[in-house]
PDB file with SEQRES, HELIX, SHEET and CRYST1 records, atoms N, CA, C and O in Angstrom:
SEQRES   1 A   33  MET SER GLU PHE GLU THR SER HIS ASP SER ASN LYS VAL          
SEQRES   2 A   33  SER ILE ARG VAL ARG PHE LYS PHE PHE VAL VAL ILE GLY          
SEQRES   3 A   33  ILE ILE ILE GLY GLU VAL SER                                  
HELIX    1 AA1 SER A    7  VAL A   32  1                                  26    
CRYST1    1.000    1.000    1.000  90.00  90.00  90.00 P 1           1          
ATOM      1  N   MET A   1     -24.053  -7.851  23.835  1.00  0.00           N  
ATOM      2  CA  MET A   1     -22.855  -8.444  24.421  1.00  0.00           C  
ATOM      3  C   MET A   1     -22.492  -9.734  23.686  1.00  0.00           C  
ATOM      4  O   MET A   1     -22.558 -10.822  24.258  1.00  0.00           O  
ATOM      5  N   SER A   2     -22.117  -9.607  22.440  1.00  0.00           N  
ATOM      6  CA  SER A   2     -21.789 -10.800  21.639  1.00  0.00           C  
ATOM      7  C   SER A   2     -20.317 -11.162  21.802  1.00  0.00           C  
ATOM      8  O   SER A   2     -19.856 -12.153  21.237  1.00  0.00           O  
ATOM      9  N   GLU A   3     -19.575 -10.360  22.575  1.00  0.00           N  
ATOM     10  CA  GLU A   3     -18.148 -10.662  22.756  1.00  0.00           C  
ATOM     11  C   GLU A   3     -17.975 -12.000  23.471  1.00  0.00           C  
ATOM     12  O   GLU A   3     -17.100 -12.790  23.114  1.00  0.00           O  
ATOM     13  N   PHE A   4     -18.810 -12.254  24.481  1.00  0.00           N  
ATOM     14  CA  PHE A   4     -18.687 -13.515  25.224  1.00  0.00           C  
ATOM     15  C   PHE A   4     -19.065 -14.693  24.337  1.00  0.00           C  
ATOM     16  O   PHE A   4     -18.491 -15.775  24.454  1.00  0.00           O  
ATOM     17  N   GLU A   5     -20.034 -14.481  23.448  1.00  0.00           N  
ATOM     18  CA  GLU A   5     -20.477 -15.575  22.575  1.00  0.00           C  
ATOM     19  C   GLU A   5     -19.407 -15.920  21.547  1.00  0.00           C  
ATOM     20  O   GLU A   5     -19.220 -17.093  21.226  1.00  0.00           O  
ATOM     21  N   THR A   6     -18.710 -14.932  21.033  1.00  0.00           N  
ATOM     22  CA  THR A   6     -17.709 -15.178  19.986  1.00  0.00           C  
ATOM     23  C   THR A   6     -16.297 -15.172  20.561  1.00  0.00           C  
ATOM     24  O   THR A   6     -15.325 -14.975  19.832  1.00  0.00           O  
ATOM     25  N   SER A   7     -16.189 -15.388  21.870  1.00  0.00           N  
ATOM     26  CA  SER A   7     -14.855 -15.393  22.487  1.00  0.00           C  
ATOM     27  C   SER A   7     -14.016 -16.518  21.892  1.00  0.00           C  
ATOM     28  O   SER A   7     -12.815 -16.349  21.679  1.00  0.00           O  
ATOM     29  N   HIS A   8     -14.640 -17.670  21.621  1.00  0.00           N  
ATOM     30  CA  HIS A   8     -13.883 -18.804  21.066  1.00  0.00           C  
ATOM     31  C   HIS A   8     -13.420 -18.471  19.649  1.00  0.00           C  
ATOM     32  O   HIS A   8     -12.270 -18.724  19.292  1.00  0.00           O  
ATOM     33  N   ASP A   9     -14.323 -17.903  18.841  1.00  0.00           N  
ATOM     34  CA  ASP A   9     -13.953 -17.561  17.460  1.00  0.00           C  
ATOM     35  C   ASP A   9     -12.854 -16.500  17.454  1.00  0.00           C  
ATOM     36  O   ASP A   9     -11.909 -16.589  16.670  1.00  0.00           O  
ATOM     37  N   SER A  10     -12.975 -15.505  18.317  1.00  0.00           N  
ATOM     38  CA  SER A  10     -11.959 -14.439  18.359  1.00  0.00           C  
ATOM     39  C   SER A  10     -10.607 -15.030  18.746  1.00  0.00           C  
ATOM     40  O   SER A  10      -9.566 -14.555  18.292  1.00  0.00           O  
ATOM     41  N   ASN A  11     -10.622 -16.074  19.592  1.00  0.00           N  
ATOM     42  CA  ASN A  11      -9.361 -16.708  19.994  1.00  0.00           C  
ATOM     43  C   ASN A  11      -8.713 -17.353  18.775  1.00  0.00           C  
ATOM     44  O   ASN A  11      -7.503 -17.241  18.582  1.00  0.00           O  
ATOM     45  N   LYS A  12      -9.517 -18.032  17.949  1.00  0.00           N  
ATOM     46  CA  LYS A  12      -8.971 -18.656  16.737  1.00  0.00           C  
ATOM     47  C   LYS A  12      -8.420 -17.577  15.811  1.00  0.00           C  
ATOM     48  O   LYS A  12      -7.346 -17.744  15.234  1.00  0.00           O  
ATOM     49  N   VAL A  13      -9.141 -16.482  15.667  1.00  0.00           N  
ATOM     50  CA  VAL A  13      -8.699 -15.402  14.780  1.00  0.00           C  
ATOM     51  C   VAL A  13      -7.382 -14.825  15.284  1.00  0.00           C  
ATOM     52  O   VAL A  13      -6.479 -14.548  14.494  1.00  0.00           O  
ATOM     53  N   SER A  14      -7.271 -14.644  16.594  1.00  0.00           N  
ATOM     54  CA  SER A  14      -6.031 -14.061  17.141  1.00  0.00           C  
ATOM     55  C   SER A  14      -4.851 -14.970  16.830  1.00  0.00           C  
ATOM     56  O   SER A  14      -3.758 -14.491  16.528  1.00  0.00           O  
ATOM     57  N   ILE A  15      -5.070 -16.292  16.903  1.00  0.00           N  
ATOM     58  CA  ILE A  15      -3.980 -17.227  16.592  1.00  0.00           C  
ATOM     59  C   ILE A  15      -3.603 -17.079  15.120  1.00  0.00           C  
ATOM     60  O   ILE A  15      -2.420 -17.089  14.778  1.00  0.00           O  
ATOM     61  N   ARG A  16      -4.603 -16.940  14.249  1.00  0.00           N  
ATOM     62  CA  ARG A  16      -4.314 -16.782  12.816  1.00  0.00           C  
ATOM     63  C   ARG A  16      -3.563 -15.481  12.579  1.00  0.00           C  
ATOM     64  O   ARG A  16      -2.590 -15.456  11.826  1.00  0.00           O  
ATOM     65  N   VAL A  17      -4.004 -14.408  13.209  1.00  0.00           N  
ATOM     66  CA  VAL A  17      -3.339 -13.111  13.028  1.00  0.00           C  
ATOM     67  C   VAL A  17      -1.906 -13.192  13.529  1.00  0.00           C  
ATOM     68  O   VAL A  17      -0.988 -12.644  12.920  1.00  0.00           O  
ATOM     69  N   ARG A  18      -1.726 -13.887  14.653  1.00  0.00           N  
ATOM     70  CA  ARG A  18      -0.369 -14.011  15.203  1.00  0.00           C  
ATOM     71  C   ARG A  18       0.520 -14.772  14.221  1.00  0.00           C  
ATOM     72  O   ARG A  18       1.675 -14.400  14.014  1.00  0.00           O  
ATOM     73  N   PHE A  19      -0.012 -15.836  13.617  1.00  0.00           N  
ATOM     74  CA  PHE A  19       0.776 -16.623  12.667  1.00  0.00           C  
ATOM     75  C   PHE A  19       1.166 -15.760  11.470  1.00  0.00           C  
ATOM     76  O   PHE A  19       2.317 -15.774  11.036  1.00  0.00           O  
ATOM     77  N   LYS A  20       0.191 -15.001  10.935  1.00  0.00           N  
ATOM     78  CA  LYS A  20       0.490 -14.122   9.788  1.00  0.00           C  
ATOM     79  C   LYS A  20       1.523 -13.078  10.191  1.00  0.00           C  
ATOM     80  O   LYS A  20       2.397 -12.713   9.404  1.00  0.00           O  
ATOM     81  N   PHE A  21       1.409 -12.599  11.438  1.00  0.00           N  
ATOM     82  CA  PHE A  21       2.341 -11.574  11.916  1.00  0.00           C  
ATOM     83  C   PHE A  21       3.769 -12.105  11.882  1.00  0.00           C  
ATOM     84  O   PHE A  21       4.686 -11.426  11.420  1.00  0.00           O  
ATOM     85  N   PHE A  22       3.948 -13.341  12.384  1.00  0.00           N  
ATOM     86  CA  PHE A  22       5.299 -13.923  12.391  1.00  0.00           C  
ATOM     87  C   PHE A  22       5.789 -14.166  10.972  1.00  0.00           C  
ATOM     88  O   PHE A  22       6.975 -13.998  10.688  1.00  0.00           O  
ATOM     89  N   VAL A  23       4.886 -14.560  10.075  1.00  0.00           N  
ATOM     90  CA  VAL A  23       5.281 -14.808   8.680  1.00  0.00           C  
ATOM     91  C   VAL A  23       5.765 -13.503   8.052  1.00  0.00           C  
ATOM     92  O   VAL A  23       6.781 -13.482   7.358  1.00  0.00           O  
ATOM     93  N   VAL A  24       5.038 -12.420   8.297  1.00  0.00           N  
ATOM     94  CA  VAL A  24       5.433 -11.121   7.735  1.00  0.00           C  
ATOM     95  C   VAL A  24       6.794 -10.704   8.287  1.00  0.00           C  
ATOM     96  O   VAL A  24       7.639 -10.206   7.543  1.00  0.00           O  
ATOM     97  N   ILE A  25       7.009 -10.905   9.582  1.00  0.00           N  
ATOM     98  CA  ILE A  25       8.309 -10.543  10.187  1.00  0.00           C  
ATOM     99  C   ILE A  25       9.425 -11.354   9.535  1.00  0.00           C  
ATOM    100  O   ILE A  25      10.497 -10.825   9.243  1.00  0.00           O  
ATOM    101  N   GLY A  26       9.166 -12.647   9.308  1.00  0.00           N  
ATOM    102  CA  GLY A  26      10.178 -13.487   8.676  1.00  0.00           C  
ATOM    103  C   GLY A  26      10.520 -12.993   7.277  1.00  0.00           C  
ATOM    104  O   GLY A  26      11.684 -12.986   6.879  1.00  0.00           O  
ATOM    105  N   ILE A  27       9.491 -12.578   6.533  1.00  0.00           N  
ATOM    106  CA  ILE A  27       9.747 -12.080   5.167  1.00  0.00           C  
ATOM    107  C   ILE A  27      10.560 -10.796   5.232  1.00  0.00           C  
ATOM    108  O   ILE A  27      11.495 -10.611   4.454  1.00  0.00           O  
ATOM    109  N   ILE A  28      10.206  -9.907   6.159  1.00  0.00           N  
ATOM    110  CA  ILE A  28      10.935  -8.638   6.274  1.00  0.00           C  
ATOM    111  C   ILE A  28      12.391  -8.913   6.650  1.00  0.00           C  
ATOM    112  O   ILE A  28      13.304  -8.323   6.072  1.00  0.00           O  
ATOM    113  N   ILE A  29      12.609  -9.802   7.611  1.00  0.00           N  
ATOM    114  CA  ILE A  29      13.986 -10.123   8.022  1.00  0.00           C  
ATOM    115  C   ILE A  29      14.749 -10.733   6.846  1.00  0.00           C  
ATOM    116  O   ILE A  29      15.925 -10.433   6.639  1.00  0.00           O  
ATOM    117  N   GLY A  30      14.079 -11.584   6.083  1.00  0.00           N  
ATOM    118  CA  GLY A  30      14.742 -12.206   4.929  1.00  0.00           C  
ATOM    119  C   GLY A  30      15.151 -11.169   3.898  1.00  0.00           C  
ATOM    120  O   GLY A  30      16.219 -11.280   3.295  1.00  0.00           O  
ATOM    121  N   GLU A  31      14.304 -10.152   3.687  1.00  0.00           N  
ATOM    122  CA  GLU A  31      14.649  -9.140   2.693  1.00  0.00           C  
ATOM    123  C   GLU A  31      15.752  -8.219   3.208  1.00  0.00           C  
ATOM    124  O   GLU A  31      16.602  -7.767   2.441  1.00  0.00           O  
ATOM    125  N   VAL A  32      15.733  -7.945   4.507  1.00  0.00           N  
ATOM    126  CA  VAL A  32      16.724  -7.025   5.076  1.00  0.00           C  
ATOM    127  C   VAL A  32      18.105  -7.672   5.076  1.00  0.00           C  
ATOM    128  O   VAL A  32      19.102  -7.042   4.725  1.00  0.00           O  
ATOM    129  N   SER A  33      18.144  -8.942   5.478  1.00  0.00           N  
ATOM    130  CA  SER A  33      19.458  -9.584   5.600  1.00  0.00           C  
ATOM    131  C   SER A  33      20.062  -9.852   4.223  1.00  0.00           C  
ATOM    132  O   SER A  33      21.166 -10.387   4.127  1.00  0.00           O  
TER     133      SER A  33                                                      
END                                                                             
């Protein structure tokens, strides 16, 4: 049960993934428009 131990790290990773996700969306919108 290492999920509880790395809950803090996974939270940081999710924030990073979310940031990359928005960056990718911005690039796609920029190319489409």
